[in-house]
Backbone as ProteinMPNN parsed JSONL, in Angstrom:
{"seq_chain_A": "MLDQVSKGRRPASSVSIFSGKIQCGDCRDWYGPKLWHSKSEKYRRTVLQCNSKFKNKCQTSHFTEEEIEKAFMHTVSQLVFNREQIKEDFEEIKRIAYDTTDLEIERDKLYVELESISKRMEDTISENARVALDQEEYNRHFNEMTDRFNSVKEKYDQLTAWIEDKKSRLLGAEQFVKTLLSEGEIKEFSPMLWHSLLDHAVVARDGKITFVFKNGMEL", "coords_chain_A": {"N_chain_A": [[142.486, 282.201, -208.776], [139.792, 281.895, -208.388], [139.108, 279.364, -209.28], [140.128, 277.604, -207.524], [139.901, 274.933, -205.252], [138.588, 275.129, -202.073], [140.452, 274.217, -199.222], [140.885, 272.55, -196.09], [139.113, 274.042, -194.558], [137.943, 276.25, -191.97], [136.343, 275.415, -188.886], [132.985, 276.257, -187.888], [132.276, 278.825, -185.514], [130.841, 279.62, -182.387], [131.697, 281.378, -180.602], [133.03, 283.779, -181.338], [132.535, 286.139, -183.937], [134.728, 286.531, -185.429], [136.349, 284.363, -185.222], [137.971, 281.778, -186.976], [137.845, 283.161, -189.347], [139.931, 284.753, -189.91], [143.112, 284.413, -191.126], [146.382, 283.235, -190.388], [149.234, 284.444, -191.94], [151.7, 283.278, -191.717], [151.658, 280.545, -190.672], [149.267, 279.551, -191.542], [147.255, 278.789, -189.861], [144.233, 279.549, -187.985], [143.034, 282.666, -186.662], [142.037, 283.469, -183.318], [140.055, 284.554, -180.464], [141.794, 285.835, -177.62], [142.276, 286.128, -174.163], [143.838, 288.659, -172.504], [145.832, 289.49, -169.646], [144.111, 288.465, -167.653], [143.721, 288.431, -164.906], [143.808, 290.963, -164.082], [141.719, 293.578, -163.606], [141.94, 296.137, -164.542], [143.725, 296.068, -166.739], [142.77, 294.058, -168.319], [141.917, 292.614, -171.434], [140.566, 291.604, -174.629], [142.087, 290.085, -177.355], [142.727, 289.342, -180.814], [144.517, 286.696, -182.136], [146.901, 284.514, -183.796], [146.059, 281.118, -183.472], [148.06, 279.271, -183.226], [150.306, 280.643, -182.544], [152.459, 280.58, -180.648], [153.198, 277.942, -180.682], [154.011, 277.539, -183.345], [155.702, 279.632, -183.558], [154.946, 282.036, -184.816], [155.16, 285.165, -186.511], [153.25, 287.018, -186.94], [150.995, 289.774, -186.374], [148.924, 290.664, -183.51], [145.492, 291.662, -183.011], [142.955, 293.978, -181.974], [139.399, 293.561, -181.734], [138.145, 295.861, -182.564], [140.072, 297.052, -184.195], [140.17, 295.266, -186.333], [137.562, 295.525, -187.299], [137.595, 298.214, -188.11], [139.555, 298.182, -190.153], [138.323, 296.441, -191.916], [135.955, 297.839, -192.616], [137.075, 300.044, -193.853], [138.073, 298.849, -196.165], [135.691, 297.88, -197.247], [134.485, 300.261, -197.943], [135.826, 300.903, -200.251], [134.854, 298.95, -201.929], [132.156, 299.66, -202.063], [132.339, 302.095, -203.385], [133.019, 301.219, -205.894], [130.957, 299.553, -206.675], [129.067, 299.247, -208.786], [130.654, 298.675, -210.99], [131.768, 296.342, -210.076], [129.513, 294.719, -210.071], [129.005, 294.529, -212.85], [131.373, 293.274, -213.689], [131.128, 290.87, -212.331], [128.936, 289.633, -213.587], [130.111, 289.098, -215.991], [132.213, 287.287, -215.417], [130.859, 285.223, -214.212], [129.736, 283.336, -215.932], [131.962, 282.012, -216.784], [133.792, 281.424, -214.641], [132.181, 280.104, -212.755], [130.621, 278.272, -214.061], [129.282, 275.038, -214.451], [128.556, 273.248, -216.36], [130.028, 271.673, -218.324], [131.535, 270.139, -216.58], [129.556, 268.704, -215.257], [128.522, 267.175, -217.329], [130.728, 265.546, -217.908], [130.948, 264.271, -215.441], [128.535, 262.835, -215.386], [128.959, 261.034, -217.465], [130.962, 259.479, -216.359], [129.521, 258.373, -214.279], [127.749, 256.711, -215.65], [129.591, 254.903, -216.677], [130.501, 253.767, -214.303], [128.189, 252.461, -213.453], [127.996, 250.582, -215.498], [130.354, 249.063, -215.159], [129.895, 248.066, -212.604], [127.66, 246.464, -213.101], [128.801, 244.522, -214.793], [130.572, 243.336, -213.036], [128.818, 242.191, -211.179], [127.538, 240.367, -212.858], [129.68, 238.713, -213.496], [130.306, 237.61, -211.014], [127.947, 236.168, -210.568], [128.063, 234.352, -212.703], [130.342, 232.922, -212.01], [129.406, 231.614, -209.809], [127.644, 229.844, -210.904], [128.954, 228.406, -212.892], [131.818, 226.34, -213.332], [134.478, 228.067, -213.333], [137.797, 228.962, -214.429], [139.639, 229.728, -211.731], [141.894, 231.298, -211.336], [141.973, 232.841, -213.653], [139.494, 234.029, -213.373], [139.812, 235.565, -211.007], [141.833, 237.296, -211.844], [140.548, 238.717, -213.905], [138.409, 239.814, -212.461], [139.741, 241.433, -210.624], [140.859, 243.296, -212.338], [138.567, 244.634, -213.212], [137.753, 245.66, -210.769], [139.86, 247.414, -210.151], [139.564, 249.226, -212.252], [137.017, 250.213, -211.681], [137.478, 251.521, -209.201], [139.283, 253.464, -210.017], [137.756, 255.039, -211.798], [135.761, 255.789, -210.028], [137.174, 257.418, -208.259], [137.797, 259.614, -209.911], [135.207, 260.432, -210.465], [134.301, 261.206, -207.906], [136.041, 263.341, -207.421], [135.278, 265.174, -209.419], [132.628, 265.605, -208.659], [132.992, 266.837, -206.168], [134.3, 269.139, -207.01], [132.338, 270.358, -208.588], [130.355, 270.852, -206.641], [131.778, 272.612, -205.047], [132.146, 274.815, -206.779], [129.462, 275.567, -207.145], [128.794, 276.251, -204.538], [130.526, 278.409, -204.078], [129.55, 280.124, -205.994], [127.017, 280.765, -204.964], [127.854, 282.137, -202.693], [129.185, 284.302, -203.894], [127.083, 285.509, -205.279], [125.503, 286.288, -203.133], [127.227, 288.105, -202.017], [127.306, 290.166, -204.012], [124.611, 290.858, -204.021], [124.251, 291.826, -201.4], [126.031, 293.962, -201.413], [124.89, 295.653, -203.302], [122.355, 296.084, -202.3], [122.601, 297.437, -199.958], [122.558, 300.795, -198.782], [124.193, 303.586, -198.027], [126.933, 302.432, -196.658], [128.075, 302.521, -193.507], [128.563, 301.573, -190.938], [129.98, 298.852, -189.099], [128.82, 295.487, -189.109], [127.83, 292.21, -187.971], [126.361, 290.822, -189.913], [127.136, 292.044, -192.295], [129.851, 291.425, -192.298], [129.84, 288.59, -192.489], [128.375, 288.143, -194.851], [129.785, 289.378, -196.888], [132.522, 288.737, -196.669], [134.916, 286.181, -197.308], [137.362, 285.229, -196.143], [140.167, 286.537, -194.234], [143.639, 287.418, -194.531], [146.547, 287.661, -192.629], [149.582, 289.309, -192.855], [153.159, 289.238, -192.088], [154.039, 291.854, -191.802], [151.891, 293.1, -190.745], [149.909, 293.787, -192.478], [146.601, 293.394, -193.612], [144.883, 291.318, -195.716], [141.871, 291.238, -197.286], [139.765, 288.743, -198.388], [137.201, 288.509, -200.493], [133.837, 287.239, -201.089], [133.351, 287.19, -203.771], [135.707, 286.672, -204.881], [137.485, 288.763, -204.982], [140.425, 290.403, -203.785], [141.538, 292.582, -201.392]], "CA_chain_A": [[142.018, 281.902, -207.444], [138.38, 281.544, -208.425], [138.942, 277.959, -209.592], [140.766, 276.772, -206.532], [139.006, 274.316, -204.295], [138.976, 275.475, -200.72], [140.877, 273.074, -198.439], [141.152, 272.816, -194.695], [138.29, 275.167, -194.106], [137.838, 276.322, -190.54], [135.026, 275.081, -188.338], [132.192, 277.405, -187.444], [132.467, 279.117, -184.097], [129.778, 280.391, -181.764], [132.346, 282.222, -179.615], [133.303, 285.089, -181.901], [132.308, 286.197, -185.379], [136.03, 286.617, -186.072], [137.002, 283.06, -185.158], [137.913, 281.014, -188.21], [137.69, 284.035, -190.513], [141.19, 285.465, -190.112], [144.148, 283.386, -191.272], [147.768, 283.638, -190.185], [150.026, 284.322, -193.157], [152.901, 282.49, -191.438], [151.434, 279.097, -190.528], [147.97, 279.233, -192.144], [146.224, 278.473, -188.876], [143.251, 280.622, -187.881], [143.041, 283.541, -185.498], [140.949, 283.321, -182.372], [140.128, 285.517, -179.361], [142.614, 285.465, -176.466], [142.103, 287.077, -173.063], [145.105, 289.113, -171.929], [145.785, 290.058, -168.294], [142.801, 288.041, -167.146], [143.606, 288.65, -163.47], [143.816, 292.399, -163.807], [140.521, 294.224, -164.131], [142.344, 297.372, -165.196], [144.41, 295.836, -168.01], [142.171, 292.927, -169.019], [141.331, 292.889, -172.751], [140.538, 290.479, -175.56], [142.732, 290.342, -178.642], [142.688, 288.251, -181.785], [145.852, 286.323, -182.579], [146.998, 283.168, -184.368], [145.875, 280.067, -182.477], [149.307, 278.508, -183.108], [151.373, 281.653, -182.53], [153.621, 280.162, -179.857], [153.573, 276.609, -181.145], [154.737, 277.666, -184.617], [156.545, 280.833, -183.465], [154.519, 282.951, -185.88], [155.533, 286.562, -186.297], [152.143, 287.887, -187.331], [150.522, 290.651, -185.302], [147.608, 290.476, -182.909], [144.62, 292.816, -183.236], [141.706, 294.04, -181.218], [138.243, 293.439, -182.624], [137.888, 297.196, -183.132], [141.037, 297.276, -185.281], [139.715, 294.454, -187.467], [136.345, 296.162, -187.817], [137.978, 299.45, -188.794], [140.243, 297.819, -191.397], [137.315, 295.839, -192.794], [135.07, 298.879, -193.13], [137.857, 300.862, -194.795], [138.113, 298.098, -197.418], [134.322, 297.847, -197.775], [134.204, 301.562, -198.559], [136.356, 300.822, -201.613], [133.9, 298.133, -202.68], [130.947, 300.463, -202.281], [132.659, 303.1, -204.397], [133.121, 300.569, -207.209], [130.036, 298.421, -206.704], [128.432, 299.059, -210.095], [131.636, 297.998, -211.837], [131.878, 294.984, -209.543], [128.349, 293.979, -210.566], [129.224, 294.241, -214.274], [132.447, 292.29, -213.793], [130.622, 289.59, -211.846], [128.101, 289.047, -214.628], [131.004, 288.624, -217.05], [133.0, 286.115, -215.02], [129.998, 284.163, -213.683], [129.548, 282.285, -216.934], [133.214, 281.298, -216.985], [134.389, 280.94, -213.4], [131.294, 279.284, -211.945], [129.82, 277.366, -214.884], [129.568, 273.627, -214.174], [127.913, 272.435, -217.398], [130.953, 270.671, -218.861], [131.907, 269.236, -215.491], [128.429, 267.808, -214.982], [128.462, 266.222, -218.452], [131.79, 264.573, -217.689], [130.586, 263.478, -214.257], [127.459, 261.911, -215.753], [129.573, 259.966, -218.262], [131.66, 258.605, -215.419], [128.505, 257.622, -213.538], [127.279, 255.644, -216.546], [130.647, 253.887, -216.722], [130.476, 253.076, -213.01], [127.048, 251.554, -213.479], [128.325, 249.507, -216.416], [131.357, 248.203, -214.53], [129.236, 247.393, -211.492], [126.812, 245.403, -213.67], [129.684, 243.451, -215.271], [131.108, 242.644, -211.857], [127.744, 241.353, -210.649], [127.343, 239.251, -213.791], [130.826, 237.81, -213.377], [130.138, 236.868, -209.754], [126.86, 235.201, -210.775], [128.554, 233.3, -213.596], [131.289, 232.093, -211.26], [128.633, 230.79, -208.877], [126.908, 228.839, -211.676], [129.839, 227.63, -213.765], [133.163, 226.096, -212.8], [135.436, 228.858, -214.094], [139.197, 228.961, -214.012], [139.655, 230.71, -210.662], [142.988, 232.234, -211.546], [141.521, 233.773, -214.68], [138.372, 234.776, -212.79], [140.357, 236.569, -210.081], [142.553, 238.302, -212.621], [139.559, 239.546, -214.59], [137.634, 240.566, -211.467], [140.63, 242.463, -210.068], [140.97, 244.346, -213.35], [137.339, 245.423, -213.139], [137.772, 246.386, -209.491], [140.8, 248.525, -210.296], [138.955, 250.211, -213.136], [135.921, 250.833, -210.948], [138.041, 252.428, -208.205], [139.889, 254.585, -210.728], [136.667, 255.883, -212.285], [135.077, 256.338, -208.846], [137.996, 258.509, -207.742], [137.583, 260.76, -210.798], [133.816, 260.848, -210.269], [134.23, 261.913, -206.626], [136.75, 264.608, -207.578], [134.432, 266.065, -210.203], [131.468, 265.947, -207.83], [133.446, 267.815, -205.18], [134.608, 270.379, -207.719], [131.045, 270.945, -208.966], [129.718, 271.38, -205.431], [132.553, 273.769, -204.616], [131.807, 275.929, -207.671], [128.104, 275.999, -206.842], [128.819, 276.9, -203.232], [131.173, 279.708, -204.226], [128.643, 280.976, -206.763], [126.019, 281.271, -204.022], [128.514, 283.14, -201.87], [129.446, 285.483, -204.723], [125.79, 286.155, -205.54], [125.114, 286.95, -201.889], [128.134, 289.244, -201.906], [126.84, 291.226, -204.906], [123.282, 291.272, -203.555], [124.429, 292.647, -200.198], [126.731, 295.195, -201.786], [123.979, 296.512, -204.055], [121.134, 296.375, -201.549], [122.909, 298.404, -198.92], [122.698, 302.175, -199.24], [125.495, 304.099, -197.611], [127.415, 301.539, -195.607], [128.96, 303.283, -192.619], [128.852, 300.885, -189.698], [130.26, 297.421, -189.124], [127.81, 294.595, -188.54], [128.131, 290.805, -188.22], [125.741, 290.427, -191.18], [127.998, 292.545, -193.36], [131.084, 290.642, -192.199], [129.634, 287.23, -192.978], [127.821, 288.081, -196.203], [130.757, 289.869, -197.873], [133.891, 288.22, -196.516], [135.234, 284.756, -197.214], [138.321, 285.202, -195.047], [141.229, 287.537, -194.304], [144.974, 286.87, -194.289], [147.428, 288.631, -191.982], [150.996, 289.152, -193.191], [154.084, 289.56, -191.0], [154.158, 293.303, -191.625], [150.651, 293.601, -190.174], [148.911, 294.06, -193.512], [145.471, 292.461, -193.669], [144.271, 291.184, -197.036], [140.514, 290.704, -197.188], [139.363, 287.954, -199.549], [135.744, 288.574, -200.486], [133.159, 286.065, -201.63], [133.353, 287.214, -205.235], [137.066, 286.379, -205.295], [138.341, 289.934, -204.897], [141.351, 290.549, -202.667], [141.886, 293.989, -201.163]], "C_chain_A": [[140.578, 281.418, -207.447], [138.15, 280.062, -208.66], [139.606, 277.052, -208.579], [139.717, 276.202, -205.604], [139.491, 274.651, -202.901], [139.316, 274.227, -199.935], [141.087, 273.503, -196.996], [140.354, 273.97, -194.152], [138.09, 275.087, -192.608], [136.443, 275.933, -190.063], [134.303, 276.339, -187.911], [132.402, 277.61, -185.954], [131.312, 279.958, -183.582], [130.358, 281.377, -180.757], [132.512, 283.639, -180.136], [133.062, 285.054, -183.395], [133.628, 286.245, -186.137], [136.768, 285.279, -186.077], [136.853, 282.311, -186.477], [137.713, 281.839, -189.456], [138.991, 284.743, -190.861], [142.324, 284.441, -190.072], [145.542, 283.975, -191.09], [148.557, 283.413, -191.466], [151.282, 283.511, -192.973], [152.623, 280.989, -191.481], [150.113, 278.623, -191.114], [146.943, 278.699, -191.148], [145.313, 279.691, -188.753], [143.425, 281.42, -186.608], [141.841, 283.229, -184.606], [141.112, 284.323, -181.244], [140.955, 284.974, -178.202], [142.449, 286.552, -175.403], [143.46, 287.397, -172.453], [144.871, 289.719, -170.55], [144.449, 289.736, -167.612], [142.613, 288.328, -165.661], [143.579, 290.134, -163.094], [142.609, 293.059, -164.439], [140.873, 295.475, -164.926], [142.898, 297.127, -166.592], [143.811, 294.683, -168.83], [141.598, 293.369, -170.366], [141.41, 291.65, -173.616], [141.178, 290.897, -176.872], [142.541, 289.122, -179.538], [144.111, 287.963, -182.229], [145.835, 284.889, -183.092], [146.895, 282.125, -183.263], [147.142, 279.24, -182.257], [150.523, 279.434, -183.01], [152.622, 281.165, -181.799], [154.099, 278.771, -180.264], [154.426, 276.696, -182.396], [155.654, 278.888, -184.67], [156.236, 281.821, -184.595], [154.872, 284.39, -185.502], [154.446, 287.532, -186.757], [151.6, 288.636, -186.119], [149.212, 290.157, -184.693], [146.812, 291.765, -183.139], [143.482, 292.803, -182.223], [140.564, 293.89, -182.226], [137.946, 294.776, -183.299], [138.83, 297.492, -184.304], [140.645, 296.493, -186.53], [138.495, 295.091, -188.112], [136.68, 297.41, -188.631], [138.641, 299.148, -190.133], [139.256, 297.247, -192.407], [136.43, 296.918, -193.423], [135.789, 299.815, -194.099], [137.893, 300.182, -196.16], [136.736, 298.044, -198.069], [133.978, 299.165, -198.46], [134.726, 301.607, -200.0], [135.42, 300.004, -202.502], [132.656, 298.937, -203.036], [131.177, 301.48, -203.395], [132.633, 302.495, -205.803], [132.051, 299.494, -207.419], [129.343, 298.207, -208.049], [129.372, 298.328, -211.054], [131.813, 296.55, -211.392], [130.719, 294.131, -210.035], [128.539, 293.593, -212.025], [130.289, 293.162, -214.449], [131.964, 290.909, -213.372], [129.782, 288.89, -212.9], [128.96, 288.469, -215.748], [131.698, 287.323, -216.654], [132.133, 284.954, -214.544], [129.867, 283.001, -214.649], [130.806, 281.444, -217.121], [133.694, 280.629, -215.693], [133.509, 279.952, -212.641], [130.452, 278.289, -212.759], [130.244, 275.914, -214.645], [129.014, 272.69, -215.255], [128.823, 271.318, -217.902], [131.356, 269.656, -217.794], [130.79, 268.234, -215.2], [128.261, 266.785, -216.096], [129.502, 265.132, -218.26], [131.49, 263.679, -216.499], [129.524, 262.434, -214.597], [127.98, 260.757, -216.61], [130.276, 258.958, -217.354], [130.665, 257.767, -214.619], [127.97, 256.459, -214.369], [128.314, 254.53, -216.609], [130.692, 253.098, -215.419], [129.341, 252.06, -212.951], [127.34, 250.346, -214.351], [129.329, 248.528, -215.798], [130.732, 247.403, -213.395], [128.372, 246.235, -211.977], [127.665, 244.227, -214.143], [130.271, 242.663, -214.104], [130.061, 241.715, -211.251], [127.509, 240.137, -211.54], [128.467, 238.234, -213.673], [130.736, 236.977, -212.108], [129.066, 235.793, -209.917], [127.316, 234.038, -211.653], [129.499, 232.367, -212.856], [130.583, 231.183, -210.274], [127.926, 229.648, -209.605], [127.827, 227.883, -212.423], [131.216, 227.486, -213.115], [134.192, 226.814, -213.667], [136.859, 228.634, -213.585], [139.366, 230.085, -212.99], [140.785, 231.734, -210.793], [142.598, 233.287, -212.572], [140.375, 234.633, -214.157], [138.884, 235.895, -211.887], [141.093, 237.679, -210.818], [141.573, 239.274, -213.276], [138.78, 240.413, -213.597], [138.478, 241.681, -210.862], [140.809, 243.615, -211.054], [139.739, 245.25, -213.314], [137.282, 246.259, -211.86], [138.684, 247.607, -209.568], [140.217, 249.634, -211.166], [137.832, 250.951, -212.43], [136.454, 251.874, -209.962], [138.651, 253.662, -208.858], [138.821, 255.568, -211.209], [135.944, 256.546, -211.116], [135.859, 257.509, -208.263], [137.811, 259.776, -208.586], [136.175, 261.32, -210.614], [133.683, 261.671, -208.984], [134.915, 263.275, -206.716], [135.901, 265.621, -208.34], [133.22, 266.525, -209.402], [131.833, 267.009, -206.803], [133.717, 269.164, -205.831], [133.325, 271.11, -208.104], [130.377, 271.586, -207.753], [130.45, 272.615, -204.918], [132.22, 274.996, -205.468], [130.418, 276.476, -207.362], [128.043, 276.743, -205.508], [129.431, 278.296, -203.322], [130.327, 280.676, -205.049], [127.578, 281.574, -205.852], [126.612, 282.372, -203.139], [128.758, 284.428, -202.631], [128.16, 286.239, -205.024], [125.296, 286.892, -204.302], [125.953, 288.196, -201.663], [127.614, 290.418, -202.737], [125.489, 291.757, -204.443], [123.403, 292.197, -202.349], [125.039, 293.992, -200.55], [125.793, 296.173, -202.484], [122.755, 296.919, -203.249], [121.369, 297.406, -200.457], [123.018, 299.811, -199.52], [124.094, 302.674, -198.931], [125.968, 303.278, -196.419], [128.441, 302.274, -194.75], [129.413, 302.487, -191.403], [129.082, 299.393, -189.91], [129.078, 296.655, -188.535], [128.207, 293.157, -188.84], [127.556, 290.326, -189.556], [126.619, 290.834, -192.358], [129.279, 291.727, -193.439], [130.911, 289.268, -192.829], [129.164, 287.174, -194.428], [128.818, 288.538, -197.265], [132.078, 289.12, -197.847], [133.958, 286.702, -196.523], [136.228, 284.556, -196.075], [139.331, 286.331, -195.236], [142.553, 286.868, -193.989], [145.863, 287.971, -193.726], [148.885, 288.316, -192.335], [151.869, 289.561, -192.007], [154.179, 291.057, -190.73], [152.885, 293.938, -191.076], [149.573, 293.909, -191.192], [147.845, 292.968, -193.504], [144.901, 292.476, -195.076], [142.909, 290.532, -196.869], [140.155, 290.008, -198.497], [137.845, 287.852, -199.52], [135.13, 287.404, -201.245], [133.018, 286.074, -203.144], [134.751, 286.959, -205.781], [138.015, 287.556, -205.223], [139.212, 289.906, -203.656], [141.774, 291.998, -202.537], [142.608, 294.139, -199.811]], "O_chain_A": [[140.188, 280.617, -206.598], [137.101, 279.54, -208.281], [139.639, 275.836, -208.771], [138.769, 276.884, -205.216], [140.668, 274.478, -202.584], [138.555, 273.26, -199.967], [141.42, 274.653, -196.711], [140.86, 274.781, -193.376], [138.069, 273.999, -192.034], [135.468, 276.116, -190.79], [134.924, 277.358, -187.61], [132.676, 276.658, -185.223], [130.858, 280.888, -184.249], [129.615, 282.129, -180.126], [132.169, 284.599, -179.445], [133.351, 284.053, -184.051], [133.656, 286.026, -187.349], [137.706, 285.089, -186.851], [135.756, 282.218, -187.029], [137.44, 281.289, -190.522], [139.145, 285.27, -191.963], [142.471, 283.699, -189.101], [145.841, 285.066, -191.574], [148.549, 282.312, -192.017], [151.888, 283.086, -193.956], [153.266, 280.251, -192.228], [149.862, 277.42, -191.177], [145.883, 278.213, -191.544], [145.583, 280.738, -189.342], [143.907, 280.906, -185.599], [140.788, 282.792, -185.07], [142.192, 284.891, -181.077], [140.839, 283.803, -177.841], [142.479, 287.745, -175.709], [144.148, 286.51, -171.947], [143.856, 290.372, -170.308], [143.768, 290.612, -167.079], [141.481, 288.456, -165.195], [143.356, 290.497, -161.939], [142.484, 293.098, -165.663], [140.175, 295.828, -165.877], [142.593, 297.871, -167.524], [144.3, 294.377, -169.917], [140.883, 294.369, -170.444], [142.219, 290.756, -173.37], [140.844, 291.942, -177.431], [142.236, 288.025, -179.071], [144.833, 288.868, -182.647], [144.884, 284.144, -182.856], [147.564, 282.234, -182.236], [147.285, 278.584, -181.225], [151.637, 279.042, -183.357], [153.733, 281.332, -182.302], [155.291, 278.475, -180.189], [155.445, 276.013, -182.507], [156.299, 279.15, -185.685], [157.137, 282.363, -185.235], [154.877, 284.765, -184.329], [154.701, 288.722, -186.938], [151.733, 288.182, -184.982], [148.497, 289.346, -185.281], [147.382, 292.818, -183.423], [143.106, 291.758, -181.693], [140.758, 294.073, -183.428], [137.545, 294.817, -184.462], [138.425, 298.11, -185.288], [140.77, 296.992, -187.648], [138.411, 295.184, -189.337], [136.119, 297.634, -189.704], [138.326, 299.784, -191.138], [139.341, 297.531, -193.601], [136.189, 296.901, -194.63], [135.188, 300.317, -195.048], [137.76, 300.841, -197.191], [136.617, 298.147, -199.29], [133.254, 299.176, -199.455], [134.142, 302.267, -200.859], [135.221, 300.325, -203.673], [132.171, 298.894, -204.167], [130.31, 301.693, -204.242], [132.276, 303.163, -206.773], [132.226, 298.612, -208.26], [129.062, 297.063, -208.409], [128.944, 297.473, -211.829], [131.984, 295.65, -212.214], [130.904, 292.963, -210.377], [128.266, 292.454, -212.404], [130.13, 292.248, -215.258], [132.337, 289.902, -213.972], [129.903, 287.679, -213.087], [128.59, 287.477, -216.377], [131.767, 286.379, -217.441], [132.607, 283.82, -214.474], [129.884, 281.836, -214.251], [130.73, 280.298, -217.563], [133.966, 279.429, -215.663], [134.02, 279.062, -211.961], [129.656, 277.545, -212.187], [131.436, 275.607, -214.639], [129.009, 271.473, -215.075], [128.433, 270.151, -217.905], [131.498, 268.466, -218.075], [131.051, 267.062, -214.93], [127.894, 265.641, -215.83], [129.212, 263.947, -218.423], [131.745, 262.475, -216.537], [129.603, 261.29, -214.151], [127.497, 259.631, -216.495], [130.191, 257.747, -217.56], [130.924, 256.602, -214.315], [127.764, 255.36, -213.854], [127.963, 253.35, -216.596], [130.902, 251.885, -215.437], [129.514, 250.943, -212.462], [126.984, 249.22, -214.003], [129.166, 247.312, -215.904], [131.002, 246.212, -213.241], [128.342, 245.168, -211.364], [127.304, 243.071, -213.926], [130.44, 241.447, -214.195], [130.372, 240.591, -210.856], [127.307, 239.024, -211.053], [128.229, 237.028, -213.742], [131.049, 235.786, -212.114], [129.237, 234.658, -209.472], [126.994, 232.881, -211.381], [129.458, 231.153, -213.055], [131.086, 230.111, -209.936], [127.64, 228.61, -209.009], [127.521, 226.7, -212.571], [131.703, 228.394, -212.442], [134.716, 226.241, -214.622], [137.077, 228.179, -212.462], [139.251, 231.261, -213.336], [140.635, 232.892, -210.404], [142.858, 234.475, -212.386], [140.295, 235.823, -214.462], [138.44, 237.038, -211.992], [140.989, 238.852, -210.46], [141.746, 240.491, -213.209], [138.523, 241.589, -213.854], [137.964, 242.772, -210.615], [140.901, 244.774, -210.65], [139.853, 246.474, -213.377], [136.827, 247.403, -211.865], [138.328, 248.692, -209.11], [140.354, 250.819, -210.864], [137.705, 252.169, -212.558], [135.935, 252.988, -209.897], [138.553, 254.768, -208.328], [138.965, 256.78, -211.048], [135.56, 257.713, -211.195], [135.263, 258.49, -207.82], [137.685, 260.874, -208.045], [135.978, 262.535, -210.609], [133.028, 262.713, -208.977], [134.427, 264.254, -206.152], [135.816, 266.786, -207.952], [132.834, 267.692, -209.461], [131.084, 267.962, -206.588], [133.399, 270.209, -205.265], [133.232, 272.329, -207.965], [129.894, 272.716, -207.823], [129.827, 273.551, -204.416], [132.034, 276.091, -204.937], [130.215, 277.69, -207.319], [127.329, 277.737, -205.371], [128.924, 279.245, -202.724], [130.371, 281.888, -204.839], [127.268, 282.761, -205.956], [125.974, 283.391, -202.873], [128.565, 285.519, -202.095], [128.146, 287.47, -205.024], [124.739, 287.985, -204.402], [125.457, 289.213, -201.179], [127.494, 291.534, -202.231], [125.25, 292.964, -204.469], [122.737, 293.23, -202.283], [124.613, 295.031, -200.046], [125.89, 297.383, -202.28], [122.18, 297.981, -203.486], [120.465, 298.15, -200.078], [123.513, 299.982, -200.634], [125.069, 302.215, -199.527], [125.457, 303.422, -195.309], [129.533, 302.605, -195.212], [130.513, 302.696, -190.894], [128.47, 298.764, -190.773], [128.427, 297.11, -187.594], [128.853, 292.898, -189.855], [128.18, 289.524, -190.251], [126.817, 290.063, -193.297], [129.734, 291.378, -194.529], [131.751, 288.835, -193.617], [129.523, 286.249, -195.157], [128.713, 288.131, -198.422], [132.685, 288.893, -198.893], [133.181, 286.023, -195.851], [135.961, 283.795, -195.144], [139.345, 286.997, -196.271], [142.595, 285.87, -193.269], [145.928, 289.073, -194.272], [149.354, 287.195, -192.137], [151.384, 290.153, -191.043], [154.373, 291.484, -189.592], [152.798, 295.16, -190.953], [148.449, 294.254, -190.826], [148.151, 291.779, -193.403], [144.485, 293.522, -195.574], [142.804, 289.411, -196.371], [140.23, 290.602, -199.573], [137.269, 287.201, -198.648], [135.824, 286.674, -201.953], [132.61, 285.075, -203.736], [134.97, 287.019, -206.991], [139.223, 287.385, -205.383], [138.786, 289.439, -202.6], [142.313, 292.576, -203.481], [142.984, 295.249, -199.433]]}, "name": "protein", "num_of_chains": 1, "seq": "MLDQVSKGRRPASSVSIFSGKIQCGDCRDWYGPKLWHSKSEKYRRTVLQCNSKFKNKCQTSHFTEEEIEKAFMHTVSQLVFNREQIKEDFEEIKRIAYDTTDLEIERDKLYVELESISKRMEDTISENARVALDQEEYNRHFNEMTDRFNSVKEKYDQLTAWIEDKKSRLLGAEQFVKTLLSEGEIKEFSPMLWHSLLDHAVVARDGKITFVFKNGMEL"}
């Protein structure tokens, strides 16, 4: 899981700290706050549920914010209990899971090739402007260079995205470990704790919530 590139990440939300952090295990859409019984002051309450629950007929549960907080803190207590071991494990996997040295070397080679192809294309265009070349042969040769350039550029972009993803996840994992170690006895939920430790959570049909933390752990 540590080497997977995150796709379809949720947009940030200023409405609720839980928006875009809890994922439906049925349809993979995100949970958001919904106001129930809005016309009744007695029964009015806000719950968190899949944003596409009725559209996709998801069977995942809804939760109150208090239920999410309680489940999160229960899981965090397990992290706190094992935080020294988590720190040791992180130092071990950091060099493997988040290292980008080889990727950057390969990316730089591709960049050099892109520069070389680009220079050859410019030279070919200039030569065609100066000399009466066989246009059929010119177009064939230029199209070959264009195809090669696009192929290398695609690989270059993929590697660049992968490198940036690894670096971003490393920062998140380092923040996770720093927060876990800097806190003393963690007893109360806070938005800071939620954002600094958690990447996202996934809700299964049976109501189980799996918390995916920024160091890659799933509990």
